[in-house]
C-alpha positions in Angstrom: 34.7 -23.1 -22.3 38.4 -23.2 -20.8 38.9 -22.2 -17.3 41.0 -19.3 -18.8 38.4 -17.9 -20.8 36.0 -18.1 -18.0 38.6 -16.3 -15.7 39.0 -13.4 -18.4 35.4 -13.0 -18.5 35.2 -12.9 -14.8 38.4 -10.5 -14.4 36.2 -8.1 -16.8 33.3 -7.6 -14.2 32.9 -5.2 -11.5 33.3 -6.3 -7.9 29.5 -6.5 -7.3 28.9 -8.7 -10.2 31.8 -10.7 -9.4 30.2 -11.3 -5.9 27.0 -12.4 -7.6 29.1 -15.1 -9.6 30.9 -16.6 -6.6 27.1 -16.6 -5.0 26.0 -18.4 -8.0 29.0 -21.0 -8.2 28.2 -21.6 -4.4 24.8 -22.2 -5.3 25.6 -24.8 -8.0 28.0 -26.4 -5.7 25.0 -26.9 -3.1 22.7 -27.9 -5.9 25.1 -30.6 -6.9 25.7 -32.1 -3.6 21.7 -32.4 -3.2 21.4 -34.3 -6.2 24.2 -36.9 -5.2 22.3 -37.1 -1.9 19.1 -37.9 -3.5 20.6 -40.8 -5.6 21.5 -42.8 -2.7 19.3 -45.4 -1.3 18.2 -45.3 2.2 19.1 -47.6 4.8 16.5 -49.2 7.3 17.2 -48.7 10.7 19.6 -46.0 10.3 17.9 -44.0 13.2 17.7 -47.1 15.5 18.4 -45.8 19.2 17.6 -42.2 18.6 14.0 -42.1 19.5 13.0 -43.2 22.6 9.0 -43.8 23.8 8.0 -43.8 27.5 6.1 -46.6 28.9 3.1 -44.6 29.3 2.9 -43.6 25.6 -0.7 -44.9 25.1 -2.1 -43.9 28.3 -5.0 -41.1 28.0 -4.0 -37.5 28.1 -5.1 -35.5 31.1 -7.8 -32.9 29.9 -9.1 -35.0 26.9 -11.2 -37.6 29.2 -14.2 -36.0 28.0 -13.5 -36.7 24.2 -12.7 -39.8 24.7 -15.9 -41.1 26.1 
């Protein structure tokens, strides 16, 4: 289907249906971008430096002492 044929069909629709077509086109664009993003390989270390753990991370939490015995 050519762009002209598609435009001809679109121009014959009422405005509320044109809005639905516009929403569907946006959905298709979003879906195709997600598929492209899923095909890329993950890179190790990409979040390096974004997560900081405190020095007392392994210390027992107050209030849970009874459960740790």
